[in-house]
KOLVEXPA-105684 format. One record per residue (C-alpha): z, x negated, y negated. Coordinates in nm, 4 decimals, m for minus. Each point is the difference from the previous one (the first is absolute). Last residue first. Layout:
N
+----------+----------+----------+
:        z :        x :        y :
+----------+----------+----------+
:        Z :        X :        Y :
...
+----------+----------+----------+
//
This chain:
382
+----------+----------+----------+
:        z :        x :        y :
+----------+----------+----------+
:  m2.4163 :   2.6642 :   1.6449 :
:   0.3692 :  m0.0604 :  m0.0547 :
:   0.0385 :  m0.1584 :  m0.3466 :
:  m0.3069 :   0.1856 :  m0.1282 :
:   0.1545 :   0.3310 :   0.1048 :
:   0.3547 :   0.0603 :   0.1011 :
:   0.3230 :  m0.1479 :  m0.1280 :
:   0.2885 :   0.0000 :   0.2411 :
:   0.2922 :   0.1801 :   0.1582 :
:  m0.0546 :   0.3247 :  m0.1898 :
:   0.2955 :  m0.0024 :  m0.2394 :
:   0.0067 :   0.3097 :  m0.2250 :
:  m0.2001 :  m0.0296 :  m0.3160 :
:   0.1351 :  m0.0190 :  m0.3550 :
:  m0.2295 :   0.1750 :  m0.2500 :
:  m0.2468 :  m0.1375 :  m0.2491 :
:  m0.2155 :   0.2165 :  m0.2266 :
:  m0.2178 :  m0.3061 :  m0.0619 :
:  m0.2291 :  m0.2364 :   0.1903 :
:  m0.2122 :  m0.2463 :  m0.1989 :
:  m0.3258 :  m0.1658 :   0.1013 :
:  m0.1957 :  m0.2564 :  m0.2072 :
:  m0.3474 :  m0.1375 :  m0.0501 :
:  m0.1221 :  m0.2383 :  m0.2678 :
:  m0.3316 :  m0.1552 :  m0.1136 :
:  m0.2585 :   0.2591 :   0.1058 :
:  m0.3762 :  m0.0036 :  m0.0141 :
:  m0.1600 :   0.3436 :  m0.0500 :
:  m0.1728 :   0.1677 :   0.2906 :
:   0.2198 :  m0.1030 :   0.2893 :
:   0.3018 :   0.1450 :  m0.1773 :
:  m0.1218 :   0.2818 :  m0.2254 :
:   0.3121 :   0.2055 :   0.0776 :
:   0.0782 :   0.2969 :   0.2271 :
:  m0.0786 :  m0.2128 :   0.3062 :
:   0.3014 :  m0.2151 :  m0.0961 :
:   0.2240 :   0.3072 :   0.0371 :
:  m0.1146 :   0.0483 :   0.3596 :
:   0.0653 :  m0.3675 :   0.0712 :
:   0.3500 :   0.0290 :  m0.1543 :
:   0.0818 :   0.2935 :   0.2284 :
:  m0.1230 :  m0.1899 :   0.3036 :
:   0.1855 :  m0.3169 :  m0.0932 :
:   0.3277 :   0.1788 :  m0.0602 :
:  m0.0198 :   0.1782 :   0.3311 :
:  m0.0942 :  m0.3216 :   0.1787 :
:   0.2876 :  m0.1787 :  m0.1671 :
:   0.2624 :   0.2546 :   0.1046 :
:   0.2538 :   0.1046 :  m0.2614 :
:  m0.0172 :   0.3802 :  m0.0095 :
:   0.1193 :   0.2948 :  m0.2050 :
:  m0.1286 :   0.3404 :   0.1147 :
:  m0.2080 :   0.2444 :  m0.2108 :
:  m0.2267 :  m0.2755 :  m0.1355 :
:  m0.0783 :  m0.0611 :  m0.3668 :
:  m0.3182 :  m0.1798 :  m0.0987 :
:  m0.0725 :  m0.2220 :  m0.2985 :
:  m0.2976 :  m0.1710 :  m0.1638 :
:   0.0344 :  m0.2544 :  m0.2794 :
:  m0.2650 :  m0.1473 :  m0.2258 :
:  m0.0137 :  m0.3205 :  m0.2060 :
:  m0.2894 :  m0.1194 :  m0.2202 :
:   0.0420 :  m0.3804 :  m0.0192 :
:  m0.3789 :  m0.0692 :  m0.0146 :
:   0.0169 :  m0.1243 :   0.3626 :
:   0.1511 :   0.3236 :   0.1124 :
:   0.3696 :   0.0624 :   0.0518 :
:   0.1061 :   0.2193 :   0.2897 :
:   0.3423 :   0.1510 :   0.0573 :
:   0.0676 :   0.2169 :   0.3032 :
:   0.2995 :   0.2355 :  m0.0078 :
:   0.1727 :   0.1349 :   0.3109 :
:   0.2560 :   0.2794 :  m0.0302 :
:   0.2164 :   0.1152 :   0.2869 :
:   0.2103 :  m0.3077 :   0.0582 :
:   0.1989 :  m0.1761 :   0.2687 :
:   0.3243 :  m0.1893 :  m0.0151 :
:   0.2023 :  m0.2485 :   0.2114 :
:  m0.0044 :  m0.2422 :  m0.2898 :
:  m0.1421 :  m0.2901 :   0.1952 :
:  m0.2337 :   0.2428 :   0.1766 :
:  m0.1416 :   0.1129 :  m0.3333 :
:  m0.0498 :  m0.3594 :  m0.0988 :
:  m0.1693 :  m0.0742 :   0.3320 :
:  m0.2268 :   0.3010 :  m0.0440 :
:  m0.0895 :  m0.1129 :  m0.3503 :
:  m0.1026 :  m0.3432 :   0.1222 :
:  m0.1947 :   0.1333 :   0.3011 :
:  m0.1829 :   0.2560 :  m0.2117 :
:  m0.0909 :  m0.2731 :  m0.2490 :
:  m0.1471 :  m0.2195 :   0.2726 :
:  m0.2015 :   0.2808 :   0.1599 :
:  m0.1218 :   0.1162 :  m0.3392 :
:  m0.1206 :  m0.3529 :  m0.0753 :
:  m0.2019 :  m0.0007 :   0.3240 :
:  m0.1544 :   0.3347 :  m0.0956 :
:  m0.1030 :  m0.1471 :  m0.3369 :
:  m0.1760 :  m0.2829 :   0.1800 :
:  m0.1803 :   0.2421 :   0.2279 :
:  m0.1044 :   0.2146 :  m0.2998 :
:  m0.1660 :  m0.3001 :  m0.1743 :
:   0.0317 :   0.0441 :  m0.3749 :
:   0.2658 :  m0.2619 :  m0.0797 :
:   0.0579 :  m0.1971 :  m0.3223 :
:   0.1170 :  m0.3517 :   0.0764 :
:   0.3442 :  m0.1426 :   0.0862 :
:   0.1175 :   0.3600 :   0.0229 :
:   0.3009 :   0.1394 :  m0.1779 :
:   0.2540 :   0.1433 :   0.2471 :
:   0.2279 :   0.2976 :   0.0095 :
:   0.3168 :   0.1061 :   0.1737 :
:   0.2180 :   0.3089 :  m0.0084 :
:   0.3356 :   0.1708 :   0.0539 :
:   0.1171 :   0.2857 :  m0.2155 :
:   0.3042 :   0.1610 :  m0.1617 :
:   0.2506 :  m0.2559 :   0.1244 :
:   0.3634 :   0.0878 :  m0.0626 :
:   0.2057 :  m0.2752 :  m0.1656 :
:   0.2921 :  m0.0682 :   0.2282 :
:   0.1324 :  m0.2827 :  m0.2178 :
:  m0.2043 :  m0.1003 :  m0.3050 :
:   0.0237 :  m0.3695 :  m0.0833 :
:  m0.0901 :  m0.0095 :  m0.3680 :
:  m0.3395 :  m0.1115 :  m0.1327 :
:   0.0428 :  m0.2425 :  m0.2875 :
:  m0.2593 :  m0.2541 :   0.1136 :
:  m0.0993 :  m0.2855 :  m0.2324 :
:  m0.0721 :  m0.3324 :   0.1691 :
:  m0.2654 :  m0.0961 :  m0.2568 :
:  m0.2742 :   0.0519 :   0.2605 :
:   0.1585 :   0.3388 :   0.0719 :
:  m0.0412 :   0.1083 :  m0.3607 :
:  m0.3645 :  m0.1081 :  m0.0061 :
:  m0.0581 :   0.1862 :   0.3260 :
:   0.1352 :   0.3187 :  m0.1548 :
:  m0.2350 :  m0.0217 :  m0.2966 :
:  m0.2928 :  m0.0587 :   0.2324 :
:   0.0963 :   0.2951 :   0.2175 :
:  m0.0134 :   0.2223 :  m0.3053 :
:  m0.3673 :  m0.0783 :  m0.0437 :
:  m0.1496 :  m0.2935 :   0.1852 :
:  m0.2413 :  m0.1741 :  m0.2404 :
:   0.0888 :   0.1710 :  m0.3285 :
:   0.3696 :  m0.0021 :   0.0816 :
:  m0.0088 :  m0.3653 :   0.0867 :
:  m0.1844 :  m0.0819 :  m0.3225 :
:   0.2475 :   0.2013 :  m0.2067 :
:   0.2913 :  m0.1841 :   0.1668 :
:  m0.1452 :  m0.3328 :  m0.1124 :
:   0.0080 :  m0.2616 :   0.2837 :
:   0.3053 :  m0.2258 :   0.0049 :
:   0.1724 :   0.1752 :   0.2869 :
:  m0.3205 :   0.0020 :   0.2058 :
:  m0.0668 :  m0.3698 :  m0.0407 :
:   0.3591 :  m0.0860 :   0.0941 :
:  m0.0204 :   0.2482 :   0.2879 :
:  m0.2783 :  m0.2130 :   0.1398 :
:  m0.3773 :   0.0525 :   0.0489 :
:  m0.1008 :   0.1664 :  m0.3241 :
:  m0.3428 :  m0.1171 :  m0.1209 :
:  m0.1183 :   0.3557 :  m0.0732 :
:  m0.2184 :  m0.0109 :   0.3118 :
:   0.3123 :  m0.1121 :   0.1869 :
:   0.1752 :   0.3215 :  m0.1112 :
:  m0.2915 :   0.2081 :   0.1328 :
:   0.0067 :  m0.1918 :   0.3233 :
:   0.3752 :   0.0544 :   0.0402 :
:  m0.0475 :   0.3702 :  m0.0676 :
:  m0.2556 :   0.0169 :   0.2852 :
:   0.2144 :  m0.2013 :   0.2396 :
:   0.3137 :   0.2037 :  m0.0575 :
:   0.2499 :  m0.0407 :  m0.2805 :
:   0.2576 :   0.2782 :   0.0152 :
:   0.3025 :  m0.2223 :   0.0439 :
:  m0.0740 :  m0.3498 :  m0.1337 :
:  m0.1028 :  m0.2644 :   0.2571 :
:  m0.3696 :   0.0222 :  m0.0982 :
:   0.0883 :  m0.1214 :  m0.3472 :
:   0.0743 :  m0.3430 :   0.1470 :
:   0.3523 :  m0.1218 :  m0.0780 :
:   0.0242 :  m0.3219 :  m0.1959 :
:   0.1445 :   0.1393 :  m0.3210 :
:   0.1936 :   0.2596 :   0.1979 :
:   0.2303 :  m0.2583 :   0.1560 :
:   0.0651 :  m0.1813 :  m0.3239 :
:   0.0792 :   0.3275 :  m0.1768 :
:   0.2269 :   0.1330 :   0.2719 :
:   0.2262 :  m0.3012 :   0.0353 :
:   0.2460 :   0.0612 :  m0.2806 :
:   0.0825 :   0.3499 :   0.1241 :
:   0.0621 :  m0.1212 :   0.3587 :
:  m0.2657 :   0.0571 :   0.2669 :
:   0.1851 :  m0.0080 :   0.3301 :
:  m0.1717 :  m0.0376 :   0.3375 :
:   0.1396 :   0.0873 :   0.3422 :
:  m0.2233 :  m0.0342 :   0.2999 :
:  m0.0019 :   0.1275 :   0.3558 :
:  m0.3829 :  m0.0002 :   0.0214 :
:  m0.1160 :  m0.0519 :  m0.2633 :
:   0.1058 :  m0.2208 :  m0.2876 :
:  m0.1856 :   0.1103 :  m0.3106 :
:  m0.0441 :   0.3676 :   0.0806 :
:   0.3540 :   0.1014 :  m0.0932 :
:  m0.0320 :  m0.1760 :  m0.3367 :
:  m0.3042 :   0.2024 :  m0.1098 :
:   0.1903 :   0.3187 :   0.0818 :
:   0.3033 :  m0.1171 :  m0.1972 :
:  m0.2168 :  m0.0964 :  m0.2968 :
:  m0.1671 :   0.3399 :  m0.0075 :
:   0.3199 :   0.1983 :   0.0417 :
:   0.1993 :  m0.1698 :  m0.2758 :
:   0.2613 :  m0.2694 :  m0.0578 :
:  m0.0449 :  m0.1981 :   0.3194 :
:   0.0791 :  m0.0220 :   0.3715 :
:  m0.2595 :   0.0052 :   0.2790 :
:   0.0829 :   0.0635 :   0.3606 :
:  m0.1724 :  m0.0601 :   0.3365 :
:   0.1159 :   0.1874 :   0.3062 :
:   0.0592 :  m0.0956 :   0.3589 :
:   0.0578 :   0.2266 :   0.3002 :
:   0.2723 :   0.0231 :   0.2662 :
:   0.0940 :   0.3425 :  m0.1329 :
:   0.3689 :  m0.0143 :  m0.0928 :
:   0.0668 :  m0.3770 :  m0.0039 :
:  m0.3363 :  m0.0843 :  m0.1627 :
:   0.0354 :   0.2769 :  m0.2609 :
:   0.3583 :  m0.1103 :  m0.0642 :
:  m0.1130 :  m0.3599 :  m0.0537 :
:  m0.2768 :   0.0994 :  m0.2412 :
:   0.2367 :   0.2319 :  m0.1839 :
:   0.2551 :  m0.2775 :  m0.0487 :
:  m0.2650 :  m0.2393 :  m0.1275 :
:  m0.1172 :   0.2605 :  m0.2537 :
:   0.3595 :   0.0691 :  m0.1079 :
:   0.0561 :  m0.3747 :  m0.0368 :
:  m0.3017 :  m0.0294 :  m0.2302 :
:   0.1026 :   0.3102 :  m0.2002 :
:   0.3483 :  m0.1434 :  m0.0635 :
:   0.2286 :   0.2870 :  m0.1027 :
:   0.3131 :  m0.1415 :   0.1560 :
:  m0.1683 :   0.0154 :   0.3423 :
:   0.0030 :   0.3802 :  m0.0333 :
:   0.1165 :   0.1110 :  m0.3462 :
:  m0.3291 :   0.1733 :  m0.0770 :
:  m0.0952 :   0.0889 :  m0.3591 :
:  m0.3303 :  m0.1873 :  m0.0220 :
:  m0.0765 :   0.0583 :   0.3700 :
:  m0.3232 :   0.1936 :  m0.0566 :
:  m0.1761 :   0.0146 :   0.3367 :
:  m0.3730 :   0.0275 :   0.0629 :
:  m0.1266 :   0.0918 :   0.3462 :
:  m0.2197 :  m0.1138 :   0.2843 :
:  m0.0739 :   0.0798 :   0.3671 :
:  m0.0167 :   0.3770 :   0.0376 :
:  m0.1679 :   0.0388 :  m0.3362 :
:   0.0803 :  m0.0496 :  m0.3664 :
:   0.3703 :   0.0773 :   0.0346 :
:   0.1878 :   0.0049 :  m0.3334 :
:   0.3647 :  m0.0923 :   0.0405 :
:   0.2587 :   0.0379 :  m0.2795 :
:   0.2993 :   0.1047 :   0.2112 :
:   0.0961 :  m0.3644 :   0.0340 :
:   0.1436 :  m0.2364 :   0.2648 :
:   0.0515 :   0.2336 :   0.2943 :
:  m0.3108 :   0.1881 :  m0.1105 :
:  m0.2210 :  m0.2864 :   0.1094 :
:   0.1569 :  m0.0032 :   0.3494 :
:  m0.0742 :   0.3720 :   0.0336 :
:  m0.3639 :  m0.0684 :  m0.0942 :
:  m0.0200 :  m0.2536 :   0.2827 :
:   0.1271 :   0.2423 :   0.2628 :
:  m0.2332 :   0.2719 :  m0.1286 :
:  m0.2909 :  m0.2433 :   0.0282 :
:   0.0868 :  m0.0626 :   0.3669 :
:  m0.0203 :   0.3747 :   0.0665 :
:  m0.3239 :   0.0284 :  m0.1944 :
:  m0.1569 :  m0.2828 :   0.1988 :
:   0.1035 :   0.1649 :   0.3279 :
:  m0.1513 :   0.3328 :  m0.1090 :
:  m0.3152 :  m0.1838 :  m0.1010 :
:  m0.0700 :  m0.1419 :   0.3443 :
:  m0.3398 :  m0.1674 :  m0.0448 :
:  m0.2163 :  m0.0821 :   0.3035 :
:  m0.0009 :  m0.3704 :   0.0864 :
:  m0.3075 :  m0.2217 :  m0.0023 :
:   0.0643 :  m0.3521 :   0.1330 :
:  m0.2086 :  m0.2750 :  m0.1602 :
:  m0.1820 :  m0.2406 :   0.2300 :
:  m0.3431 :   0.0919 :  m0.1397 :
:   0.1031 :  m0.1027 :  m0.3549 :
:  m0.2773 :   0.0546 :  m0.2577 :
:  m0.2005 :   0.2191 :   0.2352 :
:   0.3219 :   0.1841 :   0.0749 :
:   0.0510 :   0.0752 :  m0.3675 :
:  m0.3571 :   0.1308 :  m0.0271 :
:   0.0592 :   0.2503 :   0.2774 :
:   0.3343 :   0.0959 :  m0.1547 :
:  m0.1760 :   0.1053 :  m0.3197 :
:   0.1851 :  m0.1578 :  m0.2961 :
:   0.2460 :   0.2387 :  m0.1736 :
:   0.2789 :  m0.2608 :   0.0230 :
:  m0.0931 :  m0.3702 :   0.0213 :
:  m0.1496 :  m0.2500 :   0.2412 :
:  m0.1141 :  m0.3286 :  m0.1479 :
:   0.0709 :  m0.2127 :   0.3096 :
:   0.3344 :  m0.1180 :  m0.1369 :
:   0.0895 :   0.3662 :  m0.0400 :
:   0.0254 :   0.0366 :   0.3767 :
:   0.2883 :  m0.2484 :   0.0339 :
:   0.1613 :   0.1578 :  m0.3058 :
:  m0.0009 :   0.3346 :   0.1840 :
:  m0.2500 :   0.2661 :  m0.0987 :
:   0.0415 :   0.3537 :  m0.1260 :
:  m0.1773 :   0.3393 :   0.0029 :
:  m0.3268 :  m0.1523 :   0.1260 :
:  m0.2731 :   0.2577 :   0.0492 :
:  m0.1249 :   0.2030 :   0.2947 :
:  m0.3561 :   0.1376 :  m0.0107 :
:  m0.0386 :  m0.0188 :   0.3751 :
:  m0.0358 :  m0.2962 :   0.2318 :
:   0.2663 :  m0.1814 :  m0.2020 :
:   0.2651 :   0.2568 :   0.0872 :
:   0.2383 :   0.0532 :  m0.2860 :
:   0.2466 :  m0.2161 :  m0.1891 :
:   0.2847 :  m0.2444 :   0.0069 :
:  m0.1599 :  m0.3393 :   0.0521 :
:   0.2071 :  m0.2787 :   0.1502 :
:  m0.0855 :  m0.3698 :   0.0074 :
:   0.2577 :  m0.1526 :   0.2345 :
:   0.3252 :  m0.1768 :  m0.0830 :
:   0.2149 :   0.2729 :   0.1580 :
:  m0.2181 :   0.2663 :   0.1672 :
:   0.1524 :  m0.0410 :   0.3498 :
:   0.3433 :   0.0695 :  m0.1488 :
:  m0.0942 :   0.3606 :  m0.0680 :
:   0.2366 :   0.1775 :  m0.2390 :
:   0.0226 :  m0.2816 :  m0.2544 :
:  m0.3740 :  m0.0687 :   0.0143 :
:  m0.0716 :   0.3701 :  m0.0626 :
:   0.2484 :   0.0093 :  m0.2882 :
:  m0.1636 :  m0.3150 :  m0.1462 :
:  m0.3448 :   0.1638 :   0.0205 :
:   0.1148 :   0.3026 :  m0.1991 :
:   0.1859 :  m0.2074 :  m0.2578 :
:  m0.2181 :  m0.3039 :  m0.0620 :
:   0.3012 :  m0.1479 :  m0.1902 :
:   0.2147 :   0.2668 :  m0.1667 :
:  m0.0124 :  m0.0017 :  m0.3806 :
:   0.3070 :   0.0007 :  m0.2221 :
:  m0.0596 :   0.0087 :  m0.3755 :
:   0.3226 :  m0.0660 :  m0.1930 :
:   0.0666 :   0.0680 :  m0.3665 :
:   0.2832 :  m0.1434 :  m0.2112 :
:  m0.0403 :   0.1241 :  m0.3579 :
:   0.0851 :  m0.2112 :  m0.3009 :
:   0.2222 :   0.2053 :  m0.2340 :
:  m0.1683 :   0.0793 :  m0.3319 :
:   0.1095 :   0.3616 :  m0.0038 :
:   0.3269 :   0.0407 :   0.1878 :
:   0.0094 :  m0.0008 :   0.3764 :
:   0.1227 :   0.3195 :   0.1621 :
:   0.3719 :  m0.0095 :   0.0929 :
:   0.0763 :  m0.2042 :   0.3072 :
:  m0.1245 :   0.0747 :   0.3472 :
:   0.1766 :  m0.0581 :   0.3267 :
:  m0.2235 :   0.0164 :   0.3052 :
:   0.1659 :  m0.1802 :   0.2854 :
:   0.0701 :  m0.3637 :   0.0670 :
:   0.1047 :  m0.1959 :   0.3070 :
:  m0.0810 :  m0.3453 :   0.1191 :
:  m0.0424 :  m0.1207 :  m0.3572 :
:  m0.3239 :  m0.1775 :  m0.0613 :
:  m0.0397 :  m0.3739 :   0.0380 :
:   0.0302 :  m0.2036 :  m0.3193 :
:  m0.3067 :  m0.0192 :  m0.2238 :
:  m0.3142 :  m0.2041 :   0.0611 :
:  m0.2305 :  m0.1023 :  m0.2803 :
:  m0.1943 :   0.1795 :  m0.2720 :
:  m0.3333 :   0.0445 :   0.1767 :
:   0.1608 :   0.1075 :   0.3199 :
:  m0.1111 :  m0.0887 :   0.3479 :
:   0.0884 :   0.1295 :   0.3415 :
+----------+----------+----------+
//
């Protein structure tokens, strides 16, 4: 485990959530981002000793249209990642073991982990089954040391679940999330207030939250390759080039993120979208994108144990005209093949295939909690 501001004494053996009065204005916040390491695949390796140290793919049947839900670190070394077709993943690593997902098991383990988080602070904002933000600014656990709290949580997670987690500690959500990714797996990284500027100066813009390949290329075209470049660029220029997202990215490049940790915030929708490397008109290529988006959204729905009744497809044409098409179903669902079929029908109500497109997205709304079913059907199982 590594920290960017040195090693503190070992955490207290005990400790329970004890919170002081809310921090006064101007108080430096202590934010943790805890992210489980290759969560689904690690659970499978934990529960089946024969999988230890082997490349493991959690996903569907490669002979069908199955996709990767998660990959172990051994599999990731071959370039395998989530939402990739399982058939392609096995071409990259023929010796990989494909395991069917067990979402009910993952949810049960996640509940154990979330309970550990709430032992140190009530201010916990889960992002998915395997990661969460914690605000420990007012916690008395470990004498209020955020670094020692993070180390304590990592040890308790290992003792309780047999799994490892990586943690980031800093003064806001963005910096904490960046920190948690710096020393994976089983890492602990601290970005202290005085270290943020130096770190961000050298950080590639592609590492900022919300910057995908297409946005990174647009920033590069403006001569912006590092956060230092982005932070120094005129705000008006960023807004003109990227709209509201440009303004937000400029703030993040300066290390500015005032978002609070919101415990138990209800989710109104779940979605995913992608901007293409080049404008697409080929129907087969658009269908392949729909498959990937459906898999991503289905996993996020599964993570939350929810389904939805309303599906919205978003399409942006090459000239930046944007259209949406929606459908409402009588019964909520969360299966990838259901989501993909509805989205495909909505896509046929657009000019996709006639006019070139630059972005495609799927969002599911009207969410409801679903009863456990023992697994996730569809693209993960086909």
